[in-house]
N, CA, C and O atoms as a printed pandas DataFrame, in Angstrom:
     atom_number atom_name residue_name chain_id  residue_number  x_coord  y_coord  z_coord
0              1         N          MET        A               1   -2.612  -14.641  -14.584
1              2        CA          MET        A               1   -2.467  -13.483  -13.733
2              3         C          MET        A               1   -1.359  -12.606  -14.303
3              4         O          MET        A               1   -0.289  -13.094  -14.666
4              5         N          MET        A               2   -1.627  -11.327  -14.375
5              6        CA          MET        A               2   -0.659  -10.363  -14.877
6              7         C          MET        A               2    0.117   -9.771  -13.711
7              8         O          MET        A               2   -0.478   -9.342  -12.723
8              9         N          LYS        A               3    1.434   -9.745  -13.819
9             10        CA          LYS        A               3    2.265   -9.166  -12.770
10            11         C          LYS        A               3    2.621   -7.739  -13.137
11            12         O          LYS        A               3    3.040   -7.461  -14.261
12            13         N          ILE        A               4    2.455   -6.843  -12.187
13            14        CA          ILE        A               4    2.814   -5.444  -12.376
14            15         C          ILE        A               4    4.286   -5.306  -12.016
15            16         O          ILE        A               4    4.678   -5.670  -10.907
16            17         N          PRO        A               5    5.118   -4.788  -12.930
17            18        CA          PRO        A               5    6.531   -4.599  -12.585
18            19         C          PRO        A               5    6.662   -3.554  -11.486
19            20         O          PRO        A               5    6.045   -2.490  -11.550
20            21         N          MET        A               6    7.475   -3.869  -10.475
21            22        CA          MET        A               6    7.678   -2.911   -9.394
22            23         C          MET        A               6    9.048   -3.105   -8.775
23            24         O          MET        A               6    9.661   -4.166   -8.897
24            25         N          SER        A               7    9.510   -2.072   -8.116
25            26        CA          SER        A               7   10.814   -2.097   -7.465
26            27         C          SER        A               7   10.769   -3.007   -6.240
27            28         O          SER        A               7    9.704   -3.432   -5.794
28            29         N          VAL        A               8   11.947   -3.288   -5.716
29            30        CA          VAL        A               8   12.052   -4.095   -4.497
30            31         C          VAL        A               8   11.328   -3.405   -3.346
31            32         O          VAL        A               8   10.632   -4.056   -2.567
32            33         N          ALA        A               9   11.490   -2.091   -3.239
33            34        CA          ALA        A               9   10.834   -1.338   -2.163
34            35         C          ALA        A               9    9.320   -1.398   -2.302
35            36         O          ALA        A               9    8.620   -1.603   -1.310
36            37         N          ALA        A              10    8.800   -1.224   -3.520
37            38        CA          ALA        A              10    7.357   -1.266   -3.749
38            39         C          ALA        A              10    6.795   -2.652   -3.461
39            40         O          ALA        A              10    5.730   -2.779   -2.857
40            41         N          ALA        A              11    7.512   -3.695   -3.893
41            42        CA          ALA        A              11    7.056   -5.066   -3.640
42            43         C          ALA        A              11    7.024   -5.362   -2.140
43            44         O          ALA        A              11    6.089   -5.999   -1.656
44            45         N          GLY        A              12    8.022   -4.910   -1.416
45            46        CA          GLY        A              12    8.035   -5.105    0.038
46            47         C          GLY        A              12    6.913   -4.356    0.723
47            48         O          GLY        A              12    6.286   -4.870    1.648
48            49         N          LEU        A              13    6.661   -3.139    0.268
49            50        CA          LEU        A              13    5.561   -2.352    0.819
50            51         C          LEU        A              13    4.232   -3.049    0.557
51            52         O          LEU        A              13    3.394   -3.141    1.454
52            53         N          LEU        A              14    4.034   -3.537   -0.653
53            54        CA          LEU        A              14    2.801   -4.248   -0.990
54            55         C          LEU        A              14    2.622   -5.475   -0.105
55            56         O          LEU        A              14    1.533   -5.688    0.429
56            57         N          ARG        A              15    3.657   -6.284    0.063
57            58        CA          ARG        A              15    3.565   -7.475    0.933
58            59         C          ARG        A              15    3.176   -7.078    2.352
59            60         O          ARG        A              15    2.337   -7.729    2.974
60            61         N          SER        A              16    3.784   -6.015    2.861
61            62        CA          SER        A              16    3.481   -5.564    4.225
62            63         C          SER        A              16    2.040   -5.091    4.362
63            64         O          SER        A              16    1.381   -5.393    5.356
64            65         N          LEU        A              17    1.550   -4.355    3.378
65            66        CA          LEU        A              17    0.167   -3.868    3.430
66            67         C          LEU        A              17   -0.827   -5.022    3.359
67            68         O          LEU        A              17   -1.829   -5.024    4.073
68            69         N          LEU        A              18   -0.553   -6.001    2.501
69            70        CA          LEU        A              18   -1.436   -7.161    2.405
70            71         C          LEU        A              18   -1.445   -7.962    3.708
71            72         O          LEU        A              18   -2.488   -8.469    4.119
72            73         N          ALA        A              19   -0.298   -8.073    4.350
73            74        CA          ALA        A              19   -0.226   -8.782    5.628
74            75         C          ALA        A              19   -1.049   -8.060    6.695
75            76         O          ALA        A              19   -1.711   -8.706    7.507
76            77         N          ARG        A              20   -1.010   -6.721    6.697
77            78        CA          ARG        A              20   -1.803   -5.951    7.665
78            79         C          ARG        A              20   -3.297   -6.181    7.489
79            80         O          ARG        A              20   -4.055   -6.137    8.458
80            81         N          ALA        A              21   -3.721   -6.427    6.248
81            82        CA          ALA        A              21   -5.150   -6.583    5.959
82            83         C          ALA        A              21   -5.735   -7.814    6.629
83            84         O          ALA        A              21   -6.909   -7.814    7.001
84            85         N          GLY        A              22   -4.941   -8.859    6.788
85            86        CA          GLY        A              22   -5.420  -10.067    7.458
86            87         C          GLY        A              22   -6.509  -10.795    6.698
87            88         O          GLY        A              22   -7.372  -11.421    7.313
88            89         N          ALA        A              23   -6.493  -10.729    5.374
89            90        CA          ALA        A              23   -7.516  -11.385    4.556
90            91         C          ALA        A              23   -6.828  -12.140    3.425
91            92         O          ALA        A              23   -5.654  -11.913    3.130
92            93         N          ASN        A              24   -7.574  -13.036    2.801
93            94        CA          ASN        A              24   -7.038  -13.713    1.629
94            95         C          ASN        A              24   -6.677  -12.676    0.575
95            96         O          ASN        A              24   -7.419  -11.720    0.349
96            97         N          HIS        A              25   -5.544  -12.872   -0.060
97            98        CA          HIS        A              25   -5.067  -11.887   -1.033
98            99         C          HIS        A              25   -5.959  -11.797   -2.259
99           100         O          HIS        A              25   -5.901  -10.807   -2.989
100          101         N          ASP        A              26   -6.780  -12.809   -2.500
101          102        CA          ASP        A              26   -7.682  -12.728   -3.657
102          103         C          ASP        A              26   -8.854  -11.787   -3.409
103          104         O          ASP        A              26   -9.651  -11.553   -4.317
104          105         N          ARG        A              27   -8.975  -11.253   -2.221
105          106        CA          ARG        A              27  -10.017  -10.273   -1.893
106          107         C          ARG        A              27   -9.552   -8.850   -2.139
107          108         O          ARG        A              27  -10.363   -7.925   -2.177
108          109         N          ILE        A              28   -8.228   -8.669   -2.308
109          110        CA          ILE        A              28   -7.645   -7.335   -2.442
110          111         C          ILE        A              28   -6.969   -7.254   -3.807
111          112         O          ILE        A              28   -5.994   -7.957   -4.073
112          113         N          LEU        A              29   -7.495   -6.399   -4.658
113          114        CA          LEU        A              29   -6.956   -6.236   -6.001
114          115         C          LEU        A              29   -6.070   -4.996   -6.060
115          116         O          LEU        A              29   -6.499   -3.905   -5.685
116          117         N          LEU        A              30   -4.850   -5.162   -6.524
117          118        CA          LEU        A              30   -3.976   -4.027   -6.774
118          119         C          LEU        A              30   -4.339   -3.487   -8.145
119          120         O          LEU        A              30   -4.115   -4.155   -9.155
120          121         N          ILE        A              31   -4.889   -2.301   -8.190
121          122        CA          ILE        A              31   -5.355   -1.691   -9.435
122          123         C          ILE        A              31   -4.234   -0.929  -10.116
123          124         O          ILE        A              31   -4.098   -0.969  -11.339
124          125         N          GLU        A              32   -3.431   -0.235   -9.319
125          126        CA          GLU        A              32   -2.363    0.595   -9.884
126          127         C          GLU        A              32   -1.227    0.697   -8.877
127          128         O          GLU        A              32   -1.454    0.746   -7.668
128          129         N          SER        A              33   -0.017    0.727   -9.384
129          130        CA          SER        A              33    1.162    0.934   -8.551
130          131         C          SER        A              33    2.129    1.826   -9.312
131          132         O          SER        A              33    2.566    1.491  -10.412
132          133         N          GLN        A              34    2.457    2.965   -8.715
133          134        CA          GLN        A              34    3.409    3.900   -9.315
134          135         C          GLN        A              34    4.502    4.183   -8.299
135          136         O          GLN        A              34    4.220    4.457   -7.132
136          137         N          SER        A              35    5.730    4.118   -8.739
137          138        CA          SER        A              35    6.866    4.482   -7.890
138          139         C          SER        A              35    7.754    5.438   -8.670
139          140         O          SER        A              35    8.035    5.223   -9.849
140          141         N          THR        A              36    8.188    6.487   -8.002
141          142        CA          THR        A              36    9.098    7.444   -8.619
142          143         C          THR        A              36   10.294    7.639   -7.695
143          144         O          THR        A              36   10.161    7.632   -6.471
144          145         N          GLU        A              37   11.447    7.811   -8.293
145          146        CA          GLU        A              37   12.649    8.042   -7.513
146          147         C          GLU        A              37   12.523    9.355   -6.750
147          148         O          GLU        A              37   11.904   10.311   -7.217
148          149         N          TRP        A              38   13.122    9.375   -5.570
149          150        CA          TRP        A              38   13.079   10.540   -4.697
150          151         C          TRP        A              38   14.449   10.672   -4.047
151          152         O          TRP        A              38   15.108    9.673   -3.759
152          153         N          GLN        A              39   14.873   11.909   -3.819
153          154        CA          GLN        A              39   16.114   12.106   -3.071
154          155         C          GLN        A              39   16.125   13.461   -2.392
155          156         O          GLN        A              39   15.506   14.422   -2.848
156          157         N          SER        A              40   16.845   13.502   -1.297
157          158        CA          SER        A              40   17.118   14.757   -0.600
158          159         C          SER        A              40   18.640   14.900   -0.579
159          160         O          SER        A              40   19.338   14.150   -1.261
160          161         N          LEU        A              41   19.148   15.830    0.177
161          162        CA          LEU        A              41   20.603   15.983    0.260
162          163         C          LEU        A              41   21.274   14.776    0.905
163          164         O          LEU        A              41   22.430   14.474    0.608
164          165         N          THR        A              42   20.548   14.083    1.789
165          166        CA          THR        A              42   21.169   12.981    2.540
166          167         C          THR        A              42   20.536   11.614    2.313
167          168         O          THR        A              42   21.113   10.610    2.730
168          169         N          PHE        A              43   19.383   11.533    1.675
169          170        CA          PHE        A              43   18.690   10.261    1.510
170          171         C          PHE        A              43   18.283   10.042    0.061
171          172         O          PHE        A              43   18.072   10.989   -0.696
172          173         N          ILE        A              44   18.179    8.758   -0.308
173          174        CA          ILE        A              44   17.588    8.395   -1.589
174          175         C          ILE        A              44   16.486    7.383   -1.320
175          176         O          ILE        A              44   16.541    6.630   -0.347
176          177         N          GLY        A              45   15.503    7.373   -2.177
177          178        CA          GLY        A              45   14.392    6.452   -1.985
178          179         C          GLY        A              45   13.390    6.555   -3.117
179          180         O          GLY        A              45   13.724    6.915   -4.245
180          181         N          GLU        A              46   12.145    6.226   -2.780
181          182        CA          GLU        A              46   11.060    6.243   -3.763
182          183         C          GLU        A              46    9.770    6.716   -3.114
183          184         O          GLU        A              46    9.510    6.444   -1.942
184          185         N          ARG        A              47    8.969    7.426   -3.895
185          186        CA          ARG        A              47    7.591    7.753   -3.519
186          187         C          ARG        A              47    6.704    6.739   -4.219
187          188         O          ARG        A              47    6.917    6.416   -5.387
188          189         N          HIS        A              48    5.713    6.242   -3.500
189          190        CA          HIS        A              48    4.829    5.201   -4.024
190          191         C          HIS        A              48    3.370    5.647   -3.925
191          192         O          HIS        A              48    2.970    6.312   -2.969
192          193         N          LEU        A              49    2.603    5.272   -4.914
193          194        CA          LEU        A              49    1.154    5.426   -4.894
194          195         C          LEU        A              49    0.571    4.081   -5.309
195          196         O          LEU        A              49    0.852    3.587   -6.401
196          197         N          MET        A              50   -0.238    3.492   -4.441
197          198        CA          MET        A              50   -0.865    2.208   -4.726
198          199         C          MET        A              50   -2.369    2.340   -4.564
199          200         O          MET        A              50   -2.859    2.874   -3.569
200          201         N          SER        A              51   -3.095    1.844   -5.563
201          202        CA          SER        A              51   -4.557    1.873   -5.530
202          203         C          SER        A              51   -5.077    0.450   -5.466
203          204         O          SER        A              51   -4.609   -0.429   -6.190
204          205         N          PHE        A              52   -6.050    0.230   -4.593
205          206        CA          PHE        A              52   -6.616   -1.094   -4.351
206          207         C          PHE        A              52   -8.125   -1.073   -4.514
207          208         O          PHE        A              52   -8.758   -0.023   -4.399
208          209         N          ARG        A              53   -8.699   -2.247   -4.783
209          210        CA          ARG        A              53  -10.143   -2.487   -4.666
210          211         C          ARG        A              53  -10.278   -3.689   -3.757
211          212         O          ARG        A              53   -9.643   -4.720   -3.981
212          213         N          VAL        A              54  -11.100   -3.561   -2.738
213          214        CA          VAL        A              54  -11.337   -4.646   -1.791
214          215         C          VAL        A              54  -12.758   -5.138   -1.996
215          216         O          VAL        A              54  -13.710   -4.359   -1.975
216          217         N          LEU        A              55  -12.887   -6.459   -2.197
217          218        CA          LEU        A              55  -14.154   -7.079   -2.560
218          219         C          LEU        A              55  -14.790   -7.795   -1.383
219          220         O          LEU        A              55  -14.105   -8.215   -0.450
220          221         N          GLY        A              56  -16.107   -7.929   -1.438
221          222        CA          GLY        A              56  -16.824   -8.758   -0.481
222          223         C          GLY        A              56  -17.569   -7.980    0.568
223          224         O          GLY        A              56  -17.373   -6.777    0.739
224          225         N          PRO        A              57  -18.436   -8.696    1.276
225          226        CA          PRO        A              57  -19.300   -8.036    2.257
226          227         C          PRO        A              57  -18.549   -7.442    3.450
227          228         O          PRO        A              57  -19.051   -6.516    4.088
228          229         N          ASP        A              58  -17.359   -7.956    3.764
229          230        CA          ASP        A              58  -16.598   -7.404    4.891
230          231         C          ASP        A              58  -15.414   -6.558    4.418
231          232         O          ASP        A              58  -14.389   -6.471    5.093
232          233         N          ALA        A              59  -15.574   -5.940    3.252
233          234        CA          ALA        A              59  -14.501   -5.112    2.689
234          235         C          ALA        A              59  -14.123   -3.975    3.639
235          236         O          ALA        A              59  -12.947   -3.631    3.750
236          237         N          ASP        A              60  -15.104   -3.391    4.323
237          238        CA          ASP        A              60  -14.808   -2.291    5.245
238          239         C          ASP        A              60  -13.924   -2.748    6.397
239          240         O          ASP        A              60  -13.083   -1.982    6.866
240          241         N          GLU        A              61  -14.098   -3.982    6.861
241          242        CA          GLU        A              61  -13.266   -4.526    7.932
242          243         C          GLU        A              61  -11.829   -4.746    7.442
243          244         O          GLU        A              61  -10.873   -4.476    8.169
244          245         N          ILE        A              62  -11.688   -5.229    6.226
245          246        CA          ILE        A              62  -10.364   -5.437    5.648
246          247         C          ILE        A              62   -9.640   -4.101    5.500
247          248         O          ILE        A              62   -8.456   -3.991    5.816
248          249         N          ILE        A              63  -10.360   -3.088    5.017
249          250        CA          ILE        A              63   -9.785   -1.742    4.880
250          251         C          ILE        A              63   -9.361   -1.219    6.248
251          252         O          ILE        A              63   -8.283   -0.640    6.382
252          253         N          ALA        A              64  -10.194   -1.416    7.257
253          254        CA          ALA        A              64   -9.865   -0.954    8.604
254          255         C          ALA        A              64   -8.597   -1.628    9.115
255          256         O          ALA        A              64   -7.745   -0.965    9.708
256          257         N          ASN        A              65   -8.458   -2.934    8.896
257          258        CA          ASN        A              65   -7.252   -3.647    9.322
258          259         C          ASN        A              65   -6.015   -3.112    8.607
259          260         O          ASN        A              65   -4.961   -2.935    9.217
260          261         N          MET        A              66   -6.153   -2.861    7.325
261          262        CA          MET        A              66   -5.024   -2.405    6.522
262          263         C          MET        A              66   -4.575   -1.005    6.912
263          264         O          MET        A              66   -3.383   -0.701    6.848
264          265         N          THR        A              67   -5.500   -0.153    7.312
265          266        CA          THR        A              67   -5.179    1.263    7.526
266          267         C          THR        A              67   -5.102    1.700    8.985
267          268         O          THR        A              67   -4.609    2.795    9.257
268          269         N          PHE        A              68   -5.568    0.891    9.931
269          270        CA          PHE        A              68   -5.575    1.300   11.333
270          271         C          PHE        A              68   -4.139    1.540   11.825
271          272         O          PHE        A              68   -3.288    0.656   11.726
272          273         N          GLY        A              69   -3.886    2.714   12.344
273          274        CA          GLY        A              69   -2.572    3.059   12.880
274          275         C          GLY        A              69   -1.472    3.057   11.832
275          276         O          GLY        A              69   -0.301    2.869   12.162
276          277         N          LEU        A              70   -1.829    3.261   10.599
277          278        CA          LEU        A              70   -0.885    3.152    9.488
278          279         C          LEU        A              70    0.300    4.103    9.641
279          280         O          LEU        A              70    1.436    3.721    9.363
280          281         N          GLY        A              71    0.051    5.321   10.076
281          282        CA          GLY        A              71    1.125    6.305   10.224
282          283         C          GLY        A              71    2.172    5.926   11.252
283          284         O          GLY        A              71    3.314    6.379   11.172
284          285         N          ASP        A              72    1.794    5.092   12.226
285          286        CA          ASP        A              72    2.723    4.672   13.279
286          287         C          ASP        A              72    3.208    3.240   13.095
287          288         O          ASP        A              72    3.957    2.727   13.926
288          289         N          ALA        A              73    2.789    2.595   12.018
289          290        CA          ALA        A              73    3.117    1.181   11.801
290          291         C          ALA        A              73    4.596    0.982   11.512
291          292         O          ALA        A              73    5.250    1.841   10.921
292          293         N          GLU        A              74    5.111   -0.163   11.937
293          294        CA          GLU        A              74    6.476   -0.570   11.640
294          295         C          GLU        A              74    6.428   -1.549   10.473
295          296         O          GLU        A              74    5.633   -2.488   10.480
296          297         N          PHE        A              75    7.268   -1.332    9.482
297          298        CA          PHE        A              75    7.330   -2.202    8.317
298          299         C          PHE        A              75    8.688   -2.883    8.283
299          300         O          PHE        A              75    9.705   -2.279    8.625
300          301         N          SER        A              76    8.697   -4.129    7.873
301          302        CA          SER        A              76    9.938   -4.880    7.761
302          303         C          SER        A              76   10.209   -5.152    6.285
303          304         O          SER        A              76    9.758   -6.154    5.729
304          305         N          ILE        A              77   10.957   -4.238    5.661
305          306        CA          ILE        A              77   11.327   -4.361    4.260
306          307         C          ILE        A              77   12.850   -4.312    4.214
307          308         O          ILE        A              77   13.444   -3.268    4.487
308          309         N          PRO        A              78   13.485   -5.426    3.873
309          310        CA          PRO        A              78   14.949   -5.462    3.897
310          311         C          PRO        A              78   15.573   -4.334    3.064
311          312         O          PRO        A              78   15.234   -4.136    1.897
312          313         N          GLY        A              79   16.498   -3.599    3.705
313          314        CA          GLY        A              79   17.218   -2.530    3.034
314          315         C          GLY        A              79   16.443   -1.232    2.884
315          316         O          GLY        A              79   16.954   -0.276    2.303
316          317         N          GLN        A              80   15.206   -1.179    3.402
317          318        CA          GLN        A              80   14.354   -0.003    3.233
318          319         C          GLN        A              80   13.777    0.441    4.572
319          320         O          GLN        A              80   13.580   -0.366    5.480
320          321         N          ILE        A              81   13.515    1.720    4.670
321          322        CA          ILE        A              81   12.785    2.286    5.805
322          323         C          ILE        A              81   11.557    2.983    5.229
323          324         O          ILE        A              81   11.669    3.765    4.286
324          325         N          VAL        A              82   10.396    2.702    5.792
325          326        CA          VAL        A              82    9.181    3.408    5.387
326          327         C          VAL        A              82    9.135    4.688    6.221
327          328         O          VAL        A              82    8.803    4.660    7.407
328          329         N          ALA        A              83    9.470    5.802    5.586
329          330        CA          ALA        A              83    9.559    7.082    6.280
330          331         C          ALA        A              83    8.191    7.722    6.467
331          332         O          ALA        A              83    7.972    8.455    7.431
332          333         N          ASP        A              84    7.274    7.448    5.551
333          334        CA          ASP        A              84    5.944    8.046    5.623
334          335         C          ASP        A              84    4.976    7.162    4.851
335          336         O          ASP        A              84    5.306    6.663    3.775
336          337         N          VAL        A              85    3.794    6.971    5.393
337          338        CA          VAL        A              85    2.760    6.203    4.706
338          339         C          VAL        A              85    1.402    6.694    5.193
339          340         O          VAL        A              85    1.234    7.009    6.371
340          341         N          GLY        A              86    0.442    6.757    4.288
341          342        CA          GLY        A              86   -0.894    7.207    4.667
342          343         C          GLY        A              86   -1.879    7.095    3.520
343          344         O          GLY        A              86   -1.521    6.720    2.404
344          345         N          LEU        A              87   -3.121    7.427    3.816
345          346        CA          LEU        A              87   -4.174    7.392    2.809
346          347         C          LEU        A              87   -4.013    8.544    1.828
347          348         O          LEU        A              87   -3.627    9.649    2.209
348          349         N          ALA        A              88   -4.307    8.278    0.583
349          350        CA          ALA        A              88   -4.337    9.324   -0.453
350          351         C          ALA        A              88   -5.809    9.587   -0.759
351          352         O          ALA        A              88   -6.299    9.248   -1.836
352          353         N          GLY        A              89   -6.497   10.186    0.186
353          354        CA          GLY        A              89   -7.937   10.397    0.065
354          355         C          GLY        A              89   -8.702    9.347    0.850
355          356         O          GLY        A              89   -8.141    8.343    1.287
356          357         N          ALA        A              90   -9.969    9.592    1.018
357          358        CA          ALA        A              90  -10.821    8.680    1.790
358          359         C          ALA        A              90  -11.213    7.466    0.944
359          360         O          ALA        A              90  -11.400    7.586   -0.267
360          361         N          PRO        A              91  -11.337    6.291    1.584
361          362        CA          PRO        A              91  -11.852    5.133    0.856
362          363         C          PRO        A              91  -13.252    5.444    0.328
363          364         O          PRO        A              91  -14.005    6.192    0.950
364          365         N          ARG        A              92  -13.594    4.863   -0.828
365          366        CA          ARG        A              92  -14.922    5.145   -1.382
366          367         C          ARG        A              92  -15.598    3.855   -1.826
367          368         O          ARG        A              92  -14.973    2.938   -2.358
368          369         N          GLN        A              93  -16.887    3.830   -1.586
369          370        CA          GLN        A              93  -17.727    2.695   -1.987
370          371         C          GLN        A              93  -17.983    2.765   -3.489
371          372         O          GLN        A              93  -18.386    3.810   -4.001
372          373         N          GLU        A              94  -17.752    1.666   -4.195
373          374        CA          GLU        A              94  -17.985    1.605   -5.626
374          375         C          GLU        A              94  -19.363    1.000   -5.903
375          376         O          GLU        A              94  -19.961    0.385   -5.020
376          377         N          GLU        A              95  -19.858    1.172   -7.111
377          378        CA          GLU        A              95  -21.185    0.675   -7.482
378          379         C          GLU        A              95  -21.313   -0.830   -7.359
379          380         O          GLU        A              95  -22.401   -1.340   -7.092
380          381         N          ASP        A              96  -20.206   -1.554   -7.551
381          382        CA          ASP        A              96  -20.249   -3.017   -7.469
382          383         C          ASP        A              96  -20.146   -3.542   -6.045
383          384         O          ASP        A              96  -20.112   -4.756   -5.840
384          385         N          GLY        A              97  -20.096   -2.648   -5.050
385          386        CA          GLY        A              97  -20.027   -3.052   -3.645
386          387         C          GLY        A              97  -18.612   -3.120   -3.098
387          388         O          GLY        A              97  -18.421   -3.275   -1.891
388          389         N          SER        A              98  -17.626   -3.006   -3.965
389          390        CA          SER        A              98  -16.241   -3.010   -3.496
390          391         C          SER        A              98  -15.897   -1.634   -2.928
391          392         O          SER        A              98  -16.634   -0.663   -3.102
392          393         N          ILE        A              99  -14.762   -1.583   -2.248
393          394        CA          ILE        A              99  -14.278   -0.318   -1.704
394          395         C          ILE        A              99  -12.939   -0.012   -2.364
395          396         O          ILE        A              99  -12.049   -0.862   -2.405
396          397         N          ALA        A             100  -12.803    1.200   -2.877
397          398        CA          ALA        A             100  -11.563    1.661   -3.498
398          399         C          ALA        A             100  -10.736    2.404   -2.457
399          400         O          ALA        A             100  -11.269    3.159   -1.644
400          401         N          LEU        A             101   -9.443    2.180   -2.496
401          402        CA          LEU        A             101   -8.539    2.754   -1.512
402          403         C          LEU        A             101   -7.223    3.096   -2.206
403          404         O          LEU        A             101   -6.731    2.312   -3.018
404          405         N          ALA        A             102   -6.654    4.251   -1.896
405          406        CA          ALA        A             102   -5.337    4.629   -2.419
406          407         C          ALA        A             102   -4.432    5.000   -1.248
407          408         O          ALA        A             102   -4.841    5.702   -0.323
408          409         N          LEU        A             103   -3.201    4.515   -1.309
409          410        CA          LEU        A             103   -2.214    4.779   -0.271
410          411         C          LEU        A             103   -0.972    5.398   -0.894
411          412         O          LEU        A             103   -0.583    5.055   -2.010
412          413         N          GLU        A             104   -0.354    6.320   -0.152
413          414        CA          GLU        A             104    0.910    6.938   -0.561
414          415         C          GLU        A             104    1.967    6.578    0.470
415          416         O          GLU        A             104    1.668    6.441    1.657
416          417         N          ALA        A             105    3.204    6.425    0.013
417          418        CA          ALA        A             105    4.292    6.110    0.942
418          419         C          ALA        A             105    5.600    6.652    0.403
419          420         O          ALA        A             105    5.763    6.876   -0.796
420          421         N          LEU        A             106    6.522    6.855    1.324
421          422        CA          LEU        A             106    7.892    7.222    0.984
422          423         C          LEU        A             106    8.800    6.187    1.633
423          424         O          LEU        A             106    8.778    6.003    2.850
424          425         N          THR        A             107    9.596    5.514    0.813
425          426        CA          THR        A             107   10.602    4.581    1.336
426          427         C          THR        A             107   11.970    5.178    1.060
427          428         O          THR        A             107   12.201    5.798    0.022
428          429         N          ILE        A             108   12.885    4.974    2.025
429          430        CA          ILE        A             108   14.262    5.423    1.828
430          431         C          ILE        A             108   15.191    4.240    2.037
431          432         O          ILE        A             108   14.893    3.320    2.800
432          433         N          VAL        A             109   16.321    4.281    1.344
433          434        CA          VAL        A             109   17.302    3.216    1.445
434          435         C          VAL        A             109   18.023    3.336    2.767
435          436         O          VAL        A             109   18.435    4.427    3.160
436          437         N          GLU        A             110   18.181    2.193    3.471
437          438        CA          GLU        A             110   18.896    2.190    4.761
438          439         C          GLU        A             110   20.350    2.488    4.557
439          440         O          GLU        A             110   21.113    2.529    5.522
């Protein structure tokens, strides 16, 4: 298994999203993870873009669990606050039966 290098904030966000899905982690493939530093006059943090492929006949249910109420969800990432999170476009059905999904988020340091 190849590990994608990621920041502490990105790794915490990924763990939280996988927990929301309520499925075995081998059903959800992380295709891409990008994090860029972000700052305002008063905050520092990171912008994240994560792309997933969800496999299996109940992929739509897993996607629904992962994304339902996402904008109002509470995340527990030590030292981080998830200031914004949402879909980066609509989920799409792939030719192999999987569903592709991209999420964007902004984390700020507490």
